C-alpha positions in Angstrom: 9.8 -1.5 20.2 11.0 -2.6 16.8 7.7 -4.6 16.2 5.7 -1.5 17.1 7.6 0.7 14.6 7.3 -2.0 11.8 3.6 -2.3 12.7 3.0 1.4 12.2 5.1 1.8 9.1 3.9 -1.1 7.1 0.3 -1.5 7.9 -1.8 -0.2 10.8 -4.5 -2.5 12.4 -7.3 -0.4 10.9 -6.1 -1.2 7.4 -5.3 -4.8 8.3 -8.9 -5.5 9.4 -10.2 -4.0 6.2 -7.8 -6.2 4.2 -9.0 -9.3 6.2 -12.6 -8.5 5.1 -11.5 -8.0 1.5 -9.6 -11.3 1.6 -12.8 -13.1 2.8 -14.7 -11.5 -0.1 -12.0 -12.7 -2.5 -11.0 -9.3 -3.8 -7.5 -8.8 -2.4 -4.4 -8.2 -4.6 -1.1 -10.1 -4.1 0.5 -6.9 -2.8 -2.2 -6.4 -0.2 -2.1 -10.1 0.8 1.7 -9.8 1.3 1.3 -6.7 3.5 -1.5 -8.4 5.5 0.6 -11.6 6.0 3.5 -9.5 7.3 1.2 -7.6 9.6 -0.3 -10.8 11.0 3.1 -12.1 11.7 3.8 -9.1 13.9 0.4 -8.3 15.5 -1.0 -10.9 17.8 -4.3 -9.0 18.1 -5.0 -9.0 14.4 -3.9 -12.6 14.2 -6.6 -13.5 16.7 -9.1 -11.3 15.0 -8.3 -13.1 11.7 -8.9 -16.5 13.2 -12.2 -15.4 14.7 -13.3 -13.8 11.4 -12.5 -17.0 9.5 -14.5 -19.1 12.1 -17.4 -16.7 11.9 -17.3 -16.7 8.1 -17.3 -20.5 7.9 -20.2 -20.7 10.4 -22.3 -18.2 8.4 -21.6 -19.9 5.1 -22.6 -23.2 6.6 -25.8 -21.7 8.0 -26.6 -20.1 4.7 -26.0 -23.3 2.8 -28.4 -25.2 5.2 -31.0 -22.5 4.8 -30.8 -22.6 1.0 -31.2 -26.3 0.9 -34.1 -26.0 3.2 -35.8 -23.5 0.9 -35.1 -25.6 -2.1 -36.6 -28.7 -0.6 -39.7 -26.8 0.5 -40.1 -25.3 -3.0 -39.8 -28.7 -4.5 -42.4 -30.1 -2.1 -44.8 -27.2 -2.9 -44.4 -27.9 -6.6 -45.1 -31.6 -6.1 -48.3 -30.8 -4.1 -49.5 -28.4 -6.8 -48.9 -31.0 -9.5 -50.8 -33.7 -7.5 -53.8 -31.4 -7.1 -53.8 -30.6 -10.8 -53.6 -34.2 -11.7 -56.2 -35.2 -9.1 -54.2 -38.1 -7.6 
């Protein structure tokens, strides 16, 4: 019962999820971070959501990094091919 009251008074789940997204984007203030940390200590559902969000964010960043390196390598190879054609090698 006390956890529920604290949960509602300090930070509702709807705001906590928004702050989690802001934290991943890197634009969260220290006050917001403190409120979110307190909320995550109380709310097991948001704590699980936060872990899943971090995992998803990590996977997406890894996939994006792989895609960028793939694009860069293909761009480099295209450049090399064009230069070879121009030089008639």
